[in-house]
DRENROMAR-253903 format. One record per residue (C-alpha): residue number from 1; residue in one letter; x, y, z. Coordinates in steps of 0.1 Angstrom, whole numbers, plus 2048, in hexadecimal, padded with zeros to 3 digits. Example, Ala and Ser with C-alpha at 12.3 -4.5 7.8 and 13.67 -1.06 7.14 Angstrom:
BEGIN
1 | A | 87B | 7D3 | 84E
2 | S | 889 | 7F5 | 847
This chain:
BEGIN
1 | M | 7C5 | 802 | 9A8
2 | A | 7B1 | 7F5 | 98E
3 | D | 7BE | 7EF | 965
4 | P | 7B5 | 808 | 94D
5 | L | 796 | 7FD | 935
6 | E | 797 | 7FF | 912
7 | V | 76D | 7FE | 906
8 | E | 765 | 7FC | 8E1
9 | L | 748 | 7F3 | 8CD
10 | K | 756 | 7D4 | 8B2
11 | Y | 746 | 7CD | 88E
12 | A | 748 | 7B6 | 873
13 | V | 74C | 7C7 | 852
14 | R | 728 | 7BA | 83D
15 | D | 726 | 7D2 | 820
16 | R | 741 | 7EB | 81A
17 | A | 72F | 804 | 806
18 | A | 712 | 807 | 81B
19 | L | 726 | 80B | 83C
20 | E | 739 | 826 | 823
21 | A | 71F | 83A | 822
22 | A | 70E | 837 | 841
23 | L | 730 | 846 | 84F
24 | S | 72F | 861 | 836
25 | G | 715 | 879 | 847
26 | E | 724 | 894 | 860
27 | R | 715 | 886 | 880
28 | L | 716 | 860 | 88E
29 | G | 700 | 856 | 8AA
30 | G | 700 | 87E | 8B5
31 | L | 723 | 87C | 8B2
32 | V | 733 | 89A | 89D
33 | V | 74D | 885 | 880
34 | G | 773 | 892 | 879
35 | P | 783 | 88E | 859
36 | W | 792 | 86D | 852
37 | R | 7B2 | 861 | 853
38 | T | 7C8 | 844 | 84A
39 | V | 7DC | 833 | 864
40 | E | 7F4 | 812 | 857
41 | M | 7F9 | 7FE | 879
42 | L | 80B | 7DD | 878
43 | D | 805 | 7CB | 89B
44 | R | 81D | 7AD | 8A3
45 | H | 80D | 798 | 8B8
46 | L | 829 | 788 | 8DD
47 | D | 82C | 76D | 8F0
48 | T | 847 | 751 | 8FC
49 | A | 842 | 72F | 8ED
50 | G | 831 | 728 | 90E
51 | A | 817 | 744 | 90E
52 | A | 821 | 752 | 92B
53 | V | 80E | 76E | 922
54 | R | 7EE | 762 | 919
55 | R | 7EC | 747 | 934
56 | R | 7EA | 76A | 946
57 | G | 7CC | 774 | 939
58 | F | 7DD | 78D | 922
59 | A | 7E4 | 792 | 902
60 | A | 808 | 7A8 | 8F5
61 | R | 806 | 7BC | 8DA
62 | L | 821 | 7CF | 8C6
63 | R | 816 | 7E5 | 8B2
64 | R | 827 | 800 | 89C
65 | T | 81A | 81C | 88F
66 | G | 82E | 839 | 878
67 | Q | 852 | 83A | 88F
68 | E | 83B | 82F | 8B1
69 | T | 83B | 80B | 8BF
70 | I | 825 | 807 | 8DF
71 | I | 821 | 7EA | 8F4
72 | S | 7FA | 7DD | 8FF
73 | L | 7F4 | 7C5 | 913
74 | K | 7CA | 7B9 | 911
75 | G | 7B9 | 7A5 | 929
76 | A | 798 | 790 | 921
77 | A | 778 | 7A1 | 919
78 | L | 768 | 7A8 | 93C
79 | E | 744 | 7A8 | 943
80 | D | 731 | 7C7 | 94B
81 | V | 720 | 7D1 | 96B
82 | A | 6FC | 7CE | 95C
83 | P | 6EB | 7AF | 950
84 | R | 6FB | 7A2 | 92C
85 | Q | 6D5 | 7A2 | 91F
86 | A | 6D4 | 7CA | 924
87 | R | 6FA | 7D2 | 912
88 | D | 6EB | 7BA | 8F9
89 | A | 6C9 | 7D3 | 8F5
90 | A | 6E3 | 7F2 | 8F1
91 | D | 6FE | 7E1 | 8DB
92 | G | 6F0 | 7C8 | 8D2
93 | G | 713 | 7B2 | 8DB
94 | A | 72E | 7CB | 8C6
95 | L | 738 | 7D7 | 8EF
96 | H | 758 | 7CF | 8F8
97 | R | 769 | 7DA | 918
98 | R | 78E | 7CE | 922
99 | A | 7AC | 7D4 | 937
100 | E | 7C2 | 7E5 | 91E
101 | I | 7E7 | 7EF | 92E
102 | E | 7FE | 802 | 915
103 | G | 824 | 816 | 914
104 | P | 83E | 81A | 8FB
105 | A | 852 | 804 | 8EC
106 | S | 86D | 7F9 | 8D0
107 | E | 86D | 7E2 | 8B2
108 | A | 885 | 7D0 | 8C6
109 | L | 872 | 7AC | 8D9
110 | D | 885 | 7B1 | 8F7
111 | P | 873 | 7C9 | 912
112 | T | 88E | 7CF | 924
113 | A | 89A | 7E3 | 909
114 | W | 879 | 7F8 | 909
115 | P | 874 | 817 | 920
116 | A | 866 | 80E | 942
117 | S | 83C | 80F | 942
118 | E | 826 | 7FB | 956
119 | A | 81E | 7E8 | 933
120 | R | 83F | 7DF | 933
121 | D | 84A | 7CF | 957
122 | R | 823 | 7BD | 959
123 | L | 835 | 7AB | 933
124 | L | 853 | 7A0 | 94A
125 | A | 842 | 797 | 965
126 | M | 82B | 780 | 94F
127 | I | 84B | 771 | 93D
128 | G | 868 | 770 | 952
129 | D | 887 | 76C | 93F
130 | A | 873 | 75A | 91E
131 | P | 87D | 765 | 901
132 | L | 85F | 774 | 8EF
133 | R | 854 | 76D | 8CB
134 | V | 839 | 779 | 8AF
135 | R | 81B | 762 | 8B2
136 | F | 80C | 777 | 892
137 | T | 80C | 797 | 881
138 | L | 7ED | 7AF | 879
139 | R | 7F5 | 7C7 | 85C
140 | Q | 7D7 | 7E3 | 862
141 | T | 7CE | 7FC | 849
142 | R | 7B3 | 816 | 860
143 | H | 79F | 830 | 853
144 | E | 795 | 840 | 870
145 | R | 786 | 860 | 87C
146 | E | 779 | 86E | 89D
147 | L | 758 | 874 | 8AD
148 | R | 755 | 88D | 8C4
149 | G | 736 | 894 | 8DC
150 | I | 72F | 8AE | 8F5
151 | D | 734 | 88D | 90D
152 | G | 757 | 880 | 8FC
153 | W | 764 | 877 | 8E3
154 | A | 769 | 851 | 8CE
155 | L | 77E | 846 | 8B1
156 | L | 770 | 834 | 89A
157 | S | 789 | 821 | 883
158 | L | 782 | 809 | 864
159 | D | 79C | 7EE | 865
160 | E | 7A7 | 7DC | 844
161 | V | 7BD | 7C3 | 85A
162 | S | 7D3 | 7A5 | 845
163 | V | 7DC | 788 | 85F
164 | D | 802 | 777 | 857
165 | A | 816 | 75F | 86D
166 | D | 834 | 74C | 864
167 | G | 839 | 75D | 83E
168 | H | 814 | 750 | 83C
169 | H | 7F7 | 766 | 82E
170 | L | 7DE | 756 | 845
171 | G | 7BD | 76D | 83B
172 | D | 7B0 | 791 | 837
173 | L | 798 | 7A5 | 854
174 | E | 783 | 7C2 | 84F
175 | M | 775 | 7CE | 86E
176 | L | 763 | 7F0 | 87E
177 | E | 76D | 7FB | 89F
178 | V | 765 | 815 | 8B5
179 | E | 776 | 81D | 8D3
180 | A | 76C | 833 | 8F0
181 | K | 788 | 84B | 8F6
182 | G | 77F | 867 | 90E
183 | G | 764 | 871 | 926
184 | Q | 744 | 855 | 927
185 | D | 743 | 837 | 916
186 | S | 71E | 83B | 914
187 | I | 725 | 84D | 8F5
188 | L | 725 | 82F | 8E4
189 | E | 707 | 82B | 8E6
190 | P | 6F5 | 83C | 8CF
191 | V | 70E | 832 | 8B8
192 | A | 706 | 80A | 8BA
193 | R | 6E7 | 812 | 8B7
194 | E | 6E7 | 826 | 895
195 | L | 704 | 80E | 885
196 | A | 6E9 | 7F2 | 891
197 | D | 6CD | 803 | 87B
198 | C | 6E6 | 809 | 85D
199 | H | 6E9 | 7E2 | 855
200 | A | 70A | 7E1 | 845
201 | V | 71C | 7D3 | 867
202 | T | 71A | 7B8 | 87F
203 | P | 724 | 7B3 | 8A1
204 | E | 741 | 7A6 | 8A3
205 | P | 74A | 78F | 8C5
206 | R | 76D | 784 | 8BF
207 | T | 78B | 79D | 8BC
208 | K | 7A0 | 7A2 | 89E
209 | A | 7BB | 78E | 8B5
210 | A | 7A3 | 771 | 8B9
211 | W | 79C | 76C | 893
212 | A | 7C1 | 76C | 890
213 | D | 7C6 | 751 | 8AC
214 | L | 7A9 | 73B | 898
215 | L | 7B3 | 741 | 878
216 | L | 7DD | 738 | 884
217 | R | 7CA | 717 | 892
218 | Q | 7BC | 70D | 876
219 | A | 7DA | 712 | 861
220 | G | 7ED | 6FB | 87C
221 | L | 808 | 716 | 885
222 | A | 7FF | 71C | 8AB
223 | G | 80F | 700 | 8C3
224 | D | 801 | 6E7 | 8DB
225 | E | 80C | 6FC | 8F4
226 | D | 801 | 724 | 8E3
227 | G | 7E3 | 732 | 8F8
228 | G | 7E1 | 716 | 913
229 | A | 7D5 | 6F6 | 919
230 | D | 7B7 | 6F9 | 900
231 | G | 7C9 | 70B | 8E6
232 | R | 7B4 | 72D | 8F4
233 | G | 7B9 | 74C | 900
234 | P | 7AB | 76C | 90E
235 | E | 7A4 | 773 | 8E8
236 | H | 78C | 75D | 8E3
237 | D | 778 | 761 | 902
238 | T | 75D | 779 | 8EA
239 | G | 751 | 761 | 8D5
240 | A | 744 | 742 | 8CF
241 | E | 759 | 731 | 8B0
242 | G | 748 | 72B | 898
243 | T | 731 | 749 | 89C
244 | S | 726 | 755 | 876
245 | D | 72A | 77A | 880
246 | A | 74A | 777 | 872
247 | P | 761 | 799 | 866
248 | H | 75F | 7A1 | 83D
249 | H | 77A | 791 | 82A
250 | A | 788 | 7A8 | 816
251 | G | 798 | 795 | 7FE
252 | A | 775 | 783 | 7F3
253 | D | 758 | 78D | 7E3
254 | R | 746 | 79A | 7FB
255 | S | 724 | 780 | 7FE
256 | G | 73F | 766 | 7FD
257 | V | 752 | 751 | 819
258 | E | 759 | 765 | 836
259 | P | 774 | 75A | 84E
260 | G | 761 | 746 | 869
261 | S | 758 | 732 | 84C
262 | D | 761 | 70F | 84E
263 | A | 76C | 70F | 825
264 | N | 780 | 732 | 82C
265 | L | 794 | 724 | 849
266 | E | 7A1 | 706 | 83C
267 | A | 7AB | 71E | 81B
268 | A | 7BD | 737 | 830
269 | A | 7CE | 715 | 83A
270 | E | 7E0 | 711 | 81B
271 | P | 7FD | 722 | 81A
272 | S | 7FE | 727 | 7FA
273 | E | 808 | 74E | 7F3
274 | V | 828 | 759 | 806
275 | E | 823 | 777 | 81A
276 | V | 83D | 790 | 826
277 | G | 83C | 798 | 84B
278 | A | 84B | 7B5 | 860
279 | A | 866 | 7BC | 877
280 | G | 85F | 799 | 889
281 | G | 87A | 77A | 888
282 | G | 897 | 78D | 897
283 | E | 8A3 | 79B | 8B6
284 | A | 89E | 7C1 | 8AA
285 | G | 880 | 7B5 | 895
286 | A | 88A | 7CF | 878
287 | G | 88B | 7B6 | 85C
288 | V | 871 | 79D | 846
289 | E | 861 | 77E | 858
290 | A | 873 | 75D | 852
291 | G | 861 | 74A | 83B
292 | A | 858 | 769 | 824
293 | G | 86E | 75D | 806
294 | A | 87D | 784 | 806
295 | E | 8A2 | 778 | 80E
296 | A | 8BD | 77D | 7F1
297 | G | 8BB | 75B | 7E5
298 | S | 897 | 750 | 7E5
299 | D | 884 | 74E | 7C3
300 | A | 864 | 74B | 7DC
301 | P | 848 | 761 | 7CF
302 | V | 844 | 780 | 7EC
303 | R | 825 | 79A | 7ED
304 | L | 81E | 7B9 | 803
305 | V | 7FB | 7BE | 814
306 | V | 7F6 | 7E1 | 810
307 | G | 7DB | 7F9 | 812
308 | R | 7C6 | 80E | 7FB
309 | S | 7E0 | 829 | 801
310 | P | 802 | 82F | 80F
311 | G | 7F5 | 83B | 82D
312 | I | 80B | 858 | 82F
313 | R | 804 | 870 | 84D
314 | P | 80A | 898 | 84E
315 | D | 823 | 88E | 86E
316 | D | 836 | 874 | 85F
317 | T | 85C | 87B | 85A
318 | L | 867 | 881 | 836
319 | A | 876 | 85B | 839
320 | E | 85B | 84B | 84C
321 | A | 843 | 854 | 82C
322 | G | 856 | 84F | 80F
323 | R | 858 | 82B | 823
324 | K | 838 | 828 | 821
325 | A | 836 | 831 | 7FF
326 | L | 84F | 81D | 7F6
327 | R | 841 | 801 | 804
328 | F | 81A | 802 | 7F1
329 | Q | 82D | 807 | 7D3
330 | L | 84A | 7E7 | 7D3
331 | A | 829 | 7D7 | 7DE
332 | K | 819 | 7E1 | 7B9
333 | L | 83C | 7CF | 7A9
334 | L | 839 | 7B1 | 7BD
335 | D | 814 | 7A7 | 7B5
336 | R | 821 | 7AB | 791
337 | E | 840 | 796 | 796
338 | A | 832 | 772 | 78D
339 | E | 819 | 780 | 775
340 | L | 83A | 78F | 765
341 | R | 845 | 76C | 75F
342 | T | 82F | 75C | 756
343 | D | 811 | 771 | 740
344 | E | 81A | 784 | 71C
345 | D | 801 | 79F | 724
346 | P | 816 | 7C2 | 721
347 | E | 7FD | 7D3 | 73C
348 | I | 80E | 7BD | 752
349 | V | 831 | 7CC | 74B
350 | H | 81F | 7EE | 74A
351 | Q | 812 | 7E8 | 76B
352 | A | 832 | 7DF | 77A
353 | R | 84E | 7F9 | 765
354 | V | 830 | 814 | 777
355 | A | 83B | 804 | 794
356 | T | 861 | 809 | 796
357 | R | 85F | 830 | 785
358 | R | 843 | 833 | 7A2
359 | L | 85D | 826 | 7B8
360 | R | 87E | 83B | 7AB
361 | A | 866 | 85B | 7A5
362 | I | 860 | 854 | 7CF
363 | W | 88A | 854 | 7D4
364 | R | 88B | 870 | 7C6
365 | V | 86C | 881 | 7D7
366 | F | 872 | 874 | 800
367 | G | 894 | 86B | 7F7
368 | D | 8A6 | 88C | 80A
369 | G | 898 | 87A | 828
370 | F | 8AC | 85C | 824
371 | T | 8D7 | 85A | 824
372 | N | 8E6 | 85E | 804
373 | R | 8F8 | 837 | 809
374 | A | 8D5 | 82A | 80C
375 | R | 8C6 | 841 | 7F0
376 | R | 8DE | 836 | 7D6
377 | R | 8DA | 811 | 7E2
378 | H | 8BA | 80A | 7DD
379 | V | 8B7 | 825 | 7B9
380 | R | 8D5 | 814 | 7AB
381 | E | 8C3 | 7F0 | 7B0
382 | L | 8A2 | 7FB | 7A4
383 | R | 8B0 | 807 | 782
384 | R | 8B7 | 7E5 | 776
385 | V | 895 | 7DA | 77F
386 | A | 886 | 7FA | 76D
387 | A | 8A0 | 7F7 | 74D
388 | R | 896 | 7D2 | 747
389 | L | 86C | 7D9 | 74C
390 | G | 871 | 7F9 | 735
391 | A | 882 | 7EB | 719
392 | V | 864 | 7D0 | 714
393 | R | 84D | 7EB | 71B
394 | D | 859 | 801 | 705
395 | L | 858 | 7E5 | 6E6
396 | D | 82F | 7DF | 6F3
397 | V | 828 | 808 | 6E9
398 | L | 839 | 801 | 6CB
399 | L | 827 | 7E1 | 6BD
400 | A | 80B | 7F1 | 6D0
401 | G | 80F | 812 | 6B8
402 | L | 815 | 7FE | 69C
403 | E | 7F5 | 7E3 | 69B
404 | A | 7DD | 804 | 6A0
405 | F | 7EF | 811 | 681
406 | S | 7E8 | 7EF | 672
407 | A | 7C3 | 7EC | 676
408 | A | 7BE | 80F | 661
409 | A | 7DA | 808 | 64C
410 | R | 7CE | 7FB | 628
411 | P | 7D0 | 7D3 | 625
412 | V | 7F4 | 7D5 | 60C
413 | D | 805 | 7E9 | 624
414 | R | 7F6 | 7D2 | 644
415 | E | 806 | 7B8 | 634
416 | A | 828 | 7C7 | 62E
417 | I | 82D | 7D4 | 650
418 | G | 833 | 7B2 | 660
419 | S | 854 | 7B8 | 65B
420 | L | 858 | 7D3 | 66E
421 | R | 842 | 7C1 | 68C
422 | E | 857 | 7A0 | 687
423 | S | 875 | 7B6 | 68F
424 | W | 863 | 7C9 | 6AC
425 | Q | 852 | 7A9 | 6BA
426 | A | 879 | 799 | 6BB
427 | R | 885 | 7B4 | 6CB
428 | R | 86C | 7B1 | 6E1
429 | A | 873 | 78D | 6EB
430 | A | 895 | 792 | 6F0
431 | A | 890 | 7AF | 709
432 | R | 876 | 796 | 71E
433 | R | 892 | 77D | 721
434 | A | 8A7 | 796 | 72F
435 | L | 889 | 7A1 | 748
436 | L | 883 | 782 | 74F
437 | A | 8A8 | 777 | 754
438 | T | 8AC | 792 | 76C
439 | L | 890 | 789 | 780
440 | D | 89C | 76B | 78B
441 | G | 8BE | 779 | 78D
442 | P | 8D2 | 77A | 7B0
443 | A | 8D1 | 7A5 | 7A8
444 | Y | 8B0 | 7A9 | 7AA
445 | R | 8A5 | 78F | 7C8
446 | R | 8C3 | 7A4 | 7D8
447 | F | 8A9 | 7C3 | 7CD
448 | R | 88C | 7B5 | 7DB
449 | A | 89C | 7AB | 7FC
450 | D | 8AB | 7CC | 804
451 | H | 88A | 7DD | 7FA
452 | L | 876 | 7C7 | 812
453 | A | 88D | 7CB | 82C
454 | F | 88E | 7EE | 82B
455 | V | 867 | 7F7 | 821
456 | E | 860 | 7DF | 840
457 | T | 880 | 7F0 | 856
458 | A | 876 | 810 | 869
459 | G | 88E | 82A | 867
460 | A | 8A5 | 819 | 854
461 | G | 8BE | 830 | 83C
462 | A | 8AC | 84D | 849
463 | R | 8C1 | 86C | 84B
464 | D | 8CB | 876 | 873
465 | L | 8BD | 89B | 871
466 | P | 8BA | 8B8 | 88C
467 | A | 899 | 8BA | 8A1
468 | T | 896 | 8DD | 88F
469 | S | 899 | 8D2 | 86A
470 | P | 879 | 8CD | 855
471 | A | 878 | 8A8 | 855
472 | R | 853 | 8A4 | 859
473 | V | 839 | 8A2 | 838
474 | R | 827 | 8C0 | 847
475 | D | 84D | 8D0 | 842
476 | T | 857 | 8CA | 823
477 | A | 839 | 8BA | 80B
478 | A | 832 | 8DE | 800
479 | S | 852 | 8EA | 7F6
480 | R | 85B | 8C6 | 7E6
481 | I | 836 | 8CA | 7CE
482 | W | 83E | 8F2 | 7C9
483 | S | 860 | 8E6 | 7B8
484 | A | 856 | 8CF | 7A1
485 | Y | 83E | 8E8 | 797
486 | E | 854 | 8FF | 793
487 | A | 86C | 8E8 | 77C
488 | L | 84B | 8E4 | 76A
489 | R | 842 | 903 | 763
490 | A | 865 | 911 | 758
491 | Y | 862 | 903 | 733
492 | D | 844 | 91D | 72C
493 | G | 860 | 939 | 720
494 | S | 86C | 91C | 708
495 | L | 84E | 905 | 6FE
496 | R | 845 | 916 | 6DB
497 | W | 86C | 90C | 6CD
498 | A | 870 | 8EE | 6E6
499 | D | 87E | 8D2 | 6D1
500 | L | 873 | 8AB | 6D2
501 | E | 88D | 8A8 | 6ED
502 | T | 887 | 8C3 | 6FF
503 | L | 864 | 8BB | 704
504 | H | 86D | 896 | 710
505 | A | 87E | 8A6 | 72E
506 | M | 85E | 8C4 | 736
507 | R | 84C | 89C | 738
508 | M | 864 | 890 | 751
509 | A | 85D | 8AD | 765
510 | A | 834 | 8AA | 75F
511 | K | 83C | 886 | 76F
512 | R | 84C | 896 | 78B
513 | L | 831 | 8AA | 795
514 | R | 819 | 892 | 790
515 | Y | 82B | 87C | 7A8
516 | A | 834 | 895 | 7C4
517 | L | 80E | 89A | 7C3
518 | E | 804 | 877 | 7C1
519 | A | 821 | 873 | 7E0
520 | F | 811 | 88A | 7F7
521 | R | 7ED | 882 | 7E9
522 | E | 7DD | 87E | 809
523 | V | 7E8 | 899 | 821
524 | L | 7E0 | 8AF | 805
525 | G | 7C1 | 8C4 | 7FE
526 | P | 7A5 | 8B8 | 7E8
527 | E | 7AE | 8CD | 7CC
528 | T | 7CC | 8B2 | 7C8
529 | S | 7BA | 89D | 7AF
530 | G | 7AE | 8B8 | 797
531 | L | 7D3 | 8BF | 799
532 | I | 7DD | 8A1 | 791
533 | E | 7C8 | 8A0 | 771
534 | R | 7D3 | 8BC | 762
535 | V | 7F7 | 8B1 | 762
536 | V | 7F3 | 88D | 758
537 | A | 7DD | 899 | 73C
538 | L | 7FD | 8B0 | 735
539 | Q | 813 | 88F | 73D
540 | D | 7FE | 877 | 721
541 | L | 7FD | 88E | 709
542 | L | 825 | 896 | 708
543 | G | 824 | 873 | 70C
544 | A | 813 | 868 | 6ED
545 | L | 829 | 881 | 6D9
546 | H | 84B | 86D | 6E7
547 | D | 83A | 851 | 6DD
548 | A | 833 | 857 | 6BC
549 | D | 854 | 866 | 6B5
550 | V | 867 | 848 | 6C4
551 | A | 84D | 833 | 6A9
552 | A | 85F | 847 | 690
553 | G | 880 | 848 | 69A
554 | A | 878 | 81E | 69C
555 | A | 868 | 81E | 679
556 | R | 886 | 834 | 668
557 | A | 8A3 | 81D | 679
558 | F | 892 | 7FD | 66E
559 | L | 892 | 80F | 649
560 | T | 8B5 | 816 | 64B
561 | A | 8BD | 7F7 | 658
562 | N | 8A7 | 7E1 | 63D
563 | A | 8A4 | 7F0 | 622
564 | A | 8B8 | 7DE | 610
565 | A | 8AB | 7BC | 617
566 | S | 888 | 7C5 | 616
567 | S | 86C | 7C9 | 5FC
568 | S | 862 | 7E7 | 5ED
569 | A | 83C | 7E0 | 5FE
570 | S | 84B | 7D8 | 61C
571 | I | 860 | 800 | 619
572 | E | 846 | 811 | 60C
573 | A | 82E | 801 | 62B
574 | V | 846 | 80B | 648
575 | G | 84D | 82E | 634
576 | H | 824 | 832 | 632
577 | Y | 829 | 82A | 65B
578 | L | 842 | 840 | 661
579 | G | 832 | 85B | 655
580 | S | 812 | 854 | 66A
581 | Q | 829 | 85B | 687
582 | E | 836 | 87B | 67E
583 | R | 816 | 88A | 674
584 | E | 80A | 87C | 698
585 | V | 82C | 88F | 6AA
586 | A | 823 | 8B1 | 697
587 | R | 7F8 | 8A8 | 6A1
588 | L | 803 | 8A7 | 6C4
589 | R | 819 | 8C3 | 6C4
590 | R | 7FD | 8DB | 6BB
591 | Q | 7E6 | 8CF | 6D5
592 | L | 7FD | 8D6 | 6ED
593 | P | 7F9 | 8FC | 6F8
594 | A | 7D5 | 8F5 | 6FE
595 | T | 7E0 | 8DA | 715
596 | W | 7FE | 8EC | 725
597 | R | 7E6 | 909 | 72B
598 | P | 7DB | 8FF | 74B
599 | I | 7F4 | 8F5 | 75E
600 | V | 806 | 918 | 75B
601 | A | 7EA | 92B | 75E
602 | P | 7E2 | 941 | 786
603 | A | 7C6 | 926 | 789
604 | F | 7DB | 90C | 78B
605 | R | 7F2 | 919 | 7A8
606 | R | 7D7 | 926 | 7BB
607 | A | 7CA | 907 | 7BE
608 | L | 7E9 | 8F4 | 7C5
609 | G | 7EE | 90F | 7E1
610 | R | 7D2 | 902 | 7F0
611 | A | 7D7 | 8DD | 7EC
612 | V | 7FC | 8E3 | 7FD
613 | S | 7EB | 900 | 81A
614 | S | 7DA | 8D7 | 82B
615 | L | 7F5 | 8D7 | 836
């Protein structure tokens, strides 16, 4: 019996904006298009040290999507019965046909531990007793939608791909694929013609794995025995090595160097940026790839490659959805780590602090999906980092407010207020030194290593729940969002008489509602953006009110501590600043009711109901 075939169109993306416009209609090639969804995939390409799989004409891929892991054996590209020229006329050379055998698997690199399947048995026959290793890893953010017609259906996917190997980031690709999934393969022909007419893509003769192989060899990370005597395996049979139809390099300017060019391949070979890999290097495949600099004793820079969104789906368990959200925000924190050490820009501190706040919010939203032990441990580690960032950020806010006052103040006050500025600058410098000491200390390295391992390990720390317990996003998100809304709405009765401490607590409640909406934004209805905007407006007003109150308190404390040693001009200037902040508190309090009313209005609740009804 012949092996099942994978039949798909492959394209390199040349103009992302033009492609998105071409794909925005209700039909493509006469097929009805479904809604977009985003899927995060982790592909580890496996072989033995002696390239046993590739020498037999196959490539082995272990793909993890959510909690599901699949082993795929893919053969070399097959020639059609029809002449090549006829096929080119129909699809421009974008059509790929090859054998594909799939079966269930696990994260372990030992096939004998996987469920029985044809794919597993074929792989074992190829490798014998030789152990498997990870040749390279592809991280994919896939934006996909179904195409359906009377003769069958296909799956269109726009893929953003990051290529890693041995702890090195080799490059990024952007490709479009359309795979026939049911019915007649001929449904791809009108799709190919329409894509050719949009001029946003070009037929891609290589697979993603072929590009990864090329980057691997250019980086000098492929052994002499890898891929056979000539270093080439089945993935390389589909195009010339120097083809100009390379996939778009997602990290470069769209008119810049492509992955297939010599300049970019030389750049990709430089291991200047250390990348966190996933699920490689260990028997269970659940840790961080060796060489990633994530171990507790390492000071090497680390980054995570993420898509434009966490990739949460309605059918994700609460734990795995939380892991995706944590990974997304951890990437933002790690991206700022090097800049925190070298850059005095307050915005860098602000962005890093926001990342830590969102990480803590994610633990609140999704924490029930994890064991108490896992939640306590990671929140405890996170709290210390957040506190150090907060100390610096709070003084940045104070100094920015003081500068705004100074710019509009009388020249005499502008000069006299210098003593207050110097005091806050000295406190800010001390807070920054404490932050740097934390970043360079063993506690932070443990925090980083623990969180990296946690977000890269499917199932880690997840609660073992009965099958009948509500554990999926679709089963639990609505109640979490409504609970956060109810906690905020409860302030309505006391708002008129609320003191500043109560208003600060109200601000925290608003922030929790916002973070709950943002955490599940990908799976909620289109009303969600408008709801978030309303909550952000309230949060911003309450935040500005809190900042003005803190500034007034800090100025008052300065006067109390330094009145005896300060000049009368300085005392008067700081007093003017104190008065300005007290007036700002009063002004913002007067604006609060108008910002609050839309939150408690029936229209808000109706929109919230529609947003969660999509679950």
